[in-house]
N, C-alpha and C positions, 0 to 999 in steps of 0.2 A: 506494502499500501504507500502509495507516494505522498507529500506532505502536499501535492499540488493538490490531491483527490480531497485528503482532505478540508486544504483549506477554500476549495470550492463549495464541499459540503458544507461546511460554517457559514458562507455568506449566503446559501441558500436558506439557512435556517434562520439567518438572521435578517434576511430580503421579507421571507413568508411568517417568521414568529409571529408570536403574539405580542402586541404593545400595548399599552393605556390606552384606554378604548372605550368601545363599547361594556357597559355595567352588565353582572350578573346575576346568578342567586345562588348561593351556598347554603347551607343549613342540614339541619340532626331532622330525620325521621325517625320518631319514637316508634310507629306501627312497625315500620319494615326493619329497623335497627339496623338504620346505614344513613351515610350520607346522602344527599340530594347538590347536584351540583347543576344550576341552568334546569332543572326540575328532574334531573335524569338519576339513576341510580348511581353511586360513584367511590372506590374505594382507593384510596392511596397506599402507593406500596415507594418510601420516601429513603429519603439518608441525611444523615446528619453533616454539615457542613461547616468549619469557623473561618469566615472573611476576615476575620481577626487574627488568625494564622498559617495564610495564604497572602503572599503575594498579591496585589490588584491585577498584575501583568501576566497573571495562571490563574483566575477569575473562569475566564472562560475556556479553559481548557479542562479544567477539573467538572465544571456543570455538564459541560457538555461529555467527558467520561460518565456523569453519573446518570444521563439521558439515554445512554447511550447502551448503560447496563439494563435498560427494562423500568425505570424511576419516574414517575410522573410527579416528583415531590420530592423537594428538600426541607429540613429543619432548621431553621438558624437564629442559634443565641443573639441575643445582644446585651455586649457587655459595656456597662453604664460608666466603669471607669476609663473604659478607650475613648470613649467621644470627650468629658466630660474630666479632665486628670486637672483642673483645678476650678471651683465653685464659680461658675456663669462663665465658662471658659469653655464654649463646645466645639469641636474639632470632629466636622465629616468630609475632608479632604483626604483624595489621595489614597492611600491604603485603607484609610476608614470610611469612605466613600460608601455609606450603606444604599442610596438610594441608585446607584449604577449598580450595584449588586443586585438589586431585587430585580432589576431590571433587563441586567443581564438573562437575569433565571428564566424572568417570562420570556423574551426575544427566543429561548430556546426551546421553551415550551414547557416548563417547570411550573407546578401552585408550591407556594411558600408556605408552610407550618413557622408561622414567628415565637420565638419565646424571647419575651420583652423585658424579663424581671419582672421588677430591680434586680433579684438578685438570681444568676442562673447558676452557680457552681461552676460546672465546667473544666475544672481544672485551673480555672483561671485565681489570680491576686484576690484572695479577699472572695471568695465568690463572683467578679465581678466589681463590685460595691467599691467606691472610690474611700483611698484612704482618708482622704481629706475629713470624714465624718468620725473619726476619730479624736479630732478638736474637742469633743464632746468626751471627756475622759469618761462616764458612766454611760456613754449610749447604750440603750440595749436596742441592738440590729435587727432588723427585721419584726416590730413591734410596733404597735401604738404611739409607743415613744413621740412626742410630739417634734423634737427636732427632728426627728430621721422621716418623718413624716411631711415635714415640712419642705424637707428636701427632695425624698420622693416627688412630691407633686410638681414640686418647679423640672423636676428631669423629663416626669413622665406628661409636662404640659409643653416643654420642648419636641420632647422625642413620638408622643402618639398623634398630634399633627401633622407632623411628617408622613406619620404610617398612612393615616389616613387614604390618602388617593390611592394608594397602594393594595386598598382593599377588594377584595373578589369584586364584592358591589358595585364598585366605583371604579372597575376597569382595571384594577390591579391583579397580581400574582395569589396575594394573601388571601385564604381559605380560612386558617384560626389561628386565635392568638391564645397563648400561657400568660397566664397569671401568675406570679413568685414561679416557683421551683421547687417539689419535693416537701413543701411545707409541714406535712406530716413527720417528716424526719427530723424537725428542730426543736426543742424544748420546750420554747413557747408557747407554744398551742393558740396563739391570742387569735380565737375570731375576728375579733371586731376591726384589728388590723385587715387581714383579710378581705371583709365586707365593704373595709373604705378602698381598698385599690378595686375590687368588682365595680362600684361606682366610679371611681376615679378613670377608668377603660372606658365605662359607657361611655362616659359625660362625652371624651373626644374622641372614640370608635362609631358610637352610633347603636340602637340598640339590634340592627341586622346581622353583628360578626359573631362568630361563635367563638365564644370564651373556654380557655380549657383547664384544669391543674391536670398536674402526672404525680403520680406515689407510688412507693413499692407498693405489690400485690398481695399487701396482707391488712386484715382489718386494724390492727393498730398503728398503722401508716396512714390509713381513710381517714381514722377517727380525725384527724385533726387537719386532714389536706385536702377532703372532700368539703366543698361549699357551694348551699345551695346560690343557685344562677350562673355555676360554674360548668362545664361535663367534665366528667370524672374520667378520665382515663391512667393507665396503670404503667411499670414498667419492670422488665425482666429480662433475663440472661438463659441462652442457650443449655441446657441441662433441668431447668423449672420447670415444673408440671404446668404445661401451660392452660389448662384444663380447669387448673384450682385457681391458676392466677387470673384468669376472665371471670370465674363465680366471684372472686372478690370484687372486681371489677360489677360486675351483677348486682352486689351488695350495694354498693352505693348508687349504680345506673340499670334499674331494671330490665331497663328498654333504652334502643340508641345504637348505635356501631359499637363495635368491639376494638378497639383500640391499644395495642404496645406502641409506647411513646419511646422507648426508648429498649432493640434489643442490639443489644452488644455483640459487636462483631470482636472483639478483643478487649485488650484493658489499658489502663495507665501506668504508669514506673513510677518508680523511686530511684532515689539516688540508693547507693547502698543494696539493690534488692535485684533478684532476678528480672530480667524483659519477660514481659508479659506475653505469649501466645496464644491461642484459638483456633484448633485446627477447623481448616476450611469444609469438612466433612460437617462436621459439630454445628456449623455456624447455617449450614442449608439443609440441614435437618430441620432444626428448630423454627426455619422460614419458612420451609413450606408445610411443615404440622400449622402452621399459626396461619397461613394463607387457605389451607385446606377447610380449615372454621369462618373464611369468607372473611374475616377481621385484615383490619387496618395496621399498616407495620408502619416506624421509621425504624432502619438501623443505624445503631450509635457506634462507632462514626463510621460513617461509607469514605471519610478522608480526614487524617486528623490534623494534620499539618505541623507547623511550627512554631512553638512558643519564643519569641524572638526577645531579646530583651530582657527586663526583668519582672514579666507580665504573668509569671509560672505560679502556679499556688501549693499548696502542702496539706498535708493531713493531719491527722492527730490521733495519736503523741504525734510528735512534731516531724513528719518525714517529707522533705522536700520534693517535688517532681523536676524529672531535668527539662532541658531544653527541648526536645524533639517530642513532640505529641502525635507519633507513627500510630499507637493505638494496637498495630499488627490489625489495622483495616482494608479493606478491600483494595484501597489506594493508597501509595503508599505516602511516607511524610513529602516527600520529594513528586508526586503525583503520580507513580508508576502502576503501569496494571500487572496485578496478581494474580494468583492460582484461584484465590478465594474471592476475587472479583469474577471469574469467570463458571463457578461454582452457584454464585448467588445468580448470573444471567441467567444459567440454567436452569433454576427453580423460578426464575420472573417470567420463564418461556410458557411455561406449564401453566399460565394463569392469565399472562398481562403480551400485548401483541410487543414485540423487537421492534423498536423502528430500524429500521434497514438501512443500511450504505454502512461505511466506514468506522472501525474505533478510532478514534485519534491515538497516535500512538503514543506509548515511551515518552517523554523527552529527552536527548542524549543527554549524558556526562561526561566531564572532560578532567584526567586527570593532570593537570599544570605541573605538579611537580614537587619538588622541595625547594624552600622558599629560606632562606637566610634571615637572621635577625639579629639586631642591635641592643646593646643594652640602652634606654632612654634615662633614665628616670627613676631612682625611690621616689616613691608616693609621698612619702613624707618629706625629700626635698621641694616638691613638686606644689606644695600647697596655697602661693600667691596665685601659681595658676589654676589648679583645681577647686579653691574655694572662692568665690566670689562674691559670697557674703562675710567674708572673713572672720575672724575668729568669736565667739560667743562664748562669755564668762559663765560660771556657775557655780554655787555652792554644790550641788551635788547635780552628777551626769543627767543630759535631757534624753529626752526619746527622740528618733525621728519627727514625728509628726510635730512634738514643740518647737524646733527647728525647720518646720516646713518644707520637710524633705518628706517623701513618699518611699521611694525605690534605690536602691546601692548601697552605696557606704558613706561611712561618715568616721572620721578619723575624732577620739577622745586621748586628750591629754591632761595627765596631772603629773608628781613627782611625788619620789619615795620620801615619806614623813619622818622618818628615822634609819640608822644603819643597819644595812640587811647583808651584814657578815656571811651568813651562811644562807642555805635557801629558807626563805620564808613564804609559806601561802600566800597569793594574791586569787582571790575566791570569789564567784557571784554566788553567797548562800542561799538567794534566792530563785538561785535559779533564773538571772534575768540577762543571761545573755539574748537576746535574740537577732542575729541566729548563730552567728561565729566568729570570734574573736581572735583578729593575730597580733598578740603582746610582744611588744619590743620594750629593752630599758639601754636607755643611754645610744641607739641605736643599732642594740643586735638582738636578733630576735632570740626571745625564749618559750614559746608557747602557743598555742591555742585550745581559746574556750570553746565550748559546743553545747547549743542548748540539749537539755536533756540527758547530756554523753559524759560532758568534762565542764564541771564546774569548777576546778583549780588547776593555777600551773605556781610550780614554785619561780622566785625570782629574786635575785642578789643586786648588790650595789650598792651605795652610798648615797645617807641622805641629800636630797635635792636632786638625784637621777631622775631623768626625764623617762617618764613612762608613757607610751604608746600603745592605744590599743585601736586597730582600725577592725569596727564590728559592720559584717555584712546584715543586711538583708536578704534571707536566701527566698522568700515570697510567702506571703500568708497565709494561712489555713484557709482552705475554701470550702468547706464542709462539717457540720458540725453547729456546737453550743458554743467554740474558743474561735469564731472568726474573727472579732474585735483582737485582733491580734497585734499587738501593740513591737515597737521593730527599735532597736537601739539597744542601749543599755536601761534598762525599762525598771531596775534597780539598782539598789547600790553595792559597793565593790568592797570589798571588807583586804585590809592587809593585817594576814596572823590575825588578833581581834579587834579591832579597827577599821571604820569606817572611812576610806579613803575619798576627801574632801577638795575643791581649788580645782575645779576642773576646768579645763581650755575646750571646748570643742569647732570642730571643722566639716559646717555642711558641703559634702564633695560635689559638683558637677562633673563629675569626670566624661560624660557624653559628650558637654561641649565642646570640651579642652580637646577631646579626641579631633572632633568632627572640625576643628579650627587648625587642626596640625598644632597646638602650641607646644605639646610635651616634642622639647628637641631633647640632641645626644649631649651628654654630659661629658665632662674629663674624667680618663679612668684613675680611679686612685690606685695604690697597691691595695690586692685584694687581701682580706685577712684569710688564715686559714677556713675554708667553708665550714658552715656549723650543717647541723641538723635539717634549721631551716633558713630561708633565708627575708629578707624586709621585703611586702611589697611591692612588686617594682614592674614598671612597663618596660615593652621590649618593641620593637618597629623594625621593618623592613617592606618590601616592596615587591612587583614584580609584572611584566610585560606580556599583555596577551598578543599578539602580530595579530595587525590587523588586515593583514595580505590572506589571512586562513579563512575561507566561507565558514559561513554558522557560527563564526565564535564571538561573543562568549557562549559559553554553553553551563548549566549547573554544575556544581560539582563540592567535596566535603573536600572539609580541612581537617586532617589530622595531627594532634600536638604530641610526638611520640615524646618520655619520660619527662613533659610535663606536668605535674602535678593539681593544680586547680585556680583559676581563674574565668575571667572574661576575654573576649574576644570580638572585635570591631576590624570590617574590610569597607575602606573608604568612608568610616564615621558610621557606618551603620553598624547596631550593636547585634550579632549575630545570636550571642545569650551567652549562658556561663557552660566551661567545660571541666569535667573532675574525672578526666580517666582512672585516677588513682584507685575512685571507690564503684566508678560504673552504674551501669551497663554501656550506657553511652561512652562511644571513644569519640565518634566523627561530629562534626557538625554540619547543618545544609547551607550551604552556599547557592541561591539565586545567584541567575544569570542577569540579575536586571540591577543586581547591585555590581558587577563589573563590567569595567570599561578597556575596548580598544584604543581608548585616543587619549591616554596618560597611563601613564603606574599606577596600579592598585595596591593600596594602601594596606599594608595589615597591622594591627596596634594589640599587642595581648598583655593584658596584667595579669604576672605571675603573682597568685598570693603568698606561698608554699619556698618554692624553691624550681627555679629553671633550670635546665640540664644544659648548664653554662661550664660549669666549673672544669669539666672531660672534654671542652671541645665547642665550638661556635653552635649557638643557639639557632633553630630551623624549626620551621613546620609543614607539612606535605598537605598538600592538596590531590586528593586522589579521587575515581570514578566510581569506588563504592563503598558503601555507609556500614558501621561496624553500630549496632545498636545493642547486640548481646552478648558483651562482653562476659564470661563467668565470674560471678561473685557472691559472697557469702550474705545473706540478707541481716543486715543489724538492724532491721526492724522488728520488734518484738512484736508490735501489733497495729494495723491499719485497717484499712477497706477493704477488704480483700472479694475475692471474685467474684460479681454477682450476689455478694452480700450484702446487705445494708442493716451496719451495725444500730439497732435502736438507740436513739438519745435522746428518748424522752427519761 
């Protein structure tokens, strides 16, 4: 199949596809237990896709692959925090252009199931709720807390009027809209909150639109998740009893269409745990059972994508999720076709006509090879460049939010109040390091503090010695009762038995410094004997993609052999975190759209623990093959297990 044929087919789809125009009707039929679309019985076979995890240039490719798999619908989350990072400052441009994404879906012929939030989970930082909500320290999220509701009302007052023209009744692709998400799994069980949201959505979207909820398939979840005025759906994965799951839905909805809003095609990963996989046969078998019952289904995920930058979430007890959100889905992180894709397509063929024509091919990958990196600057030596707000002083440490910072890193600095001639414990007795802290004394790295794992390191030094603690926010908890997840030093540190005071804090805007190329190379000093740990340090290099080679640039993956942990940027774009020392993810996906053939491509690495430079030049490698399943021994004692919802009531 040639790219020319694919391009021609895509052009025809766009020419003859649906566009905003003629209004239609979409409703619930309680007598025939089905949906009705323009008066005709309708069943959707859908897949989840997160536009926030896929570069805009690839939206069309991924949507068309979903359409050619036989799907007639997609399910879309809207992460509030992605569009309102700061109060009253909205961003729907570029990779955040939700309206463009919805229009593309409709042009290709897909209807849309919109999951509008305000909370979405989605393994997204704080479940999609913006971190600035935590300015009110005692805020109770996802409840009738007045401060929370005021922010929700303002956000929905911006979002929902934008979505109204895209409703199917108004000529758009949106057939149903979810209110909140899995509320029955949340401790609060605040019916007034859910009723408030119902009225809020109705006031902006009208009475015709089908509003729904999604919860686990047991009565305990539906007790607080099912709300009058919202159609109740359930979610469950392969291996669960399909009949029993839908019986639970029937308890809340005696009549109407059967709906599984999340049939899991794989599962999420955590740093330090094995890569989650789910066999194609198992997914196909469960899909067939659901379709044989005449039920509606959405596959979560159909393509997972990549959690670029700092947007990843975490589960409780604290376990951070990696940059890749591949999810072992039918389309890979990079949008590649898989065996699972074709297995699902064969099942759908039995129930639904598959579109004729070629399937868009897997995008080519290119191995650009090894790129040498030079040491730029130690982070603590570059504070004038990195901390635009300058030093902030206080008796006790402040959290990220108190410092008006949501993501990334903050440097906390104090001094030893007494001589520590013998190793003295520097501790976080209340487990207040959220989430990982890199400790140095007088410019020498001495240890790492880590939430729930390491709360003490031993230090030595003279009274007055400078103590630097670089704290990394590794993602806020996105599911359960502890989503109000404050970052930084959220409680005091002690030296021996004494509380440390007299802090100077530097809020770091590393992304801006990297994108503006402010980190220059410093003159090398005589290197001391390499310690077990190094100071957090920036490294940089570049590579050229020849303009004369056809079809370049292409997608690639960056591999950091022998590097320990850190963050990586290419041409100022924050690819995300790397942590091959803990795994399972080893490579990071590099989409072609951030690469250039017109200028050198700049690579910047912030290595937090130890760069592999003591035995020779530092380098990274660009490869055509991803590695997401490096074998590791799990150190997560408890987490959300595959297809099992922890009951947090």
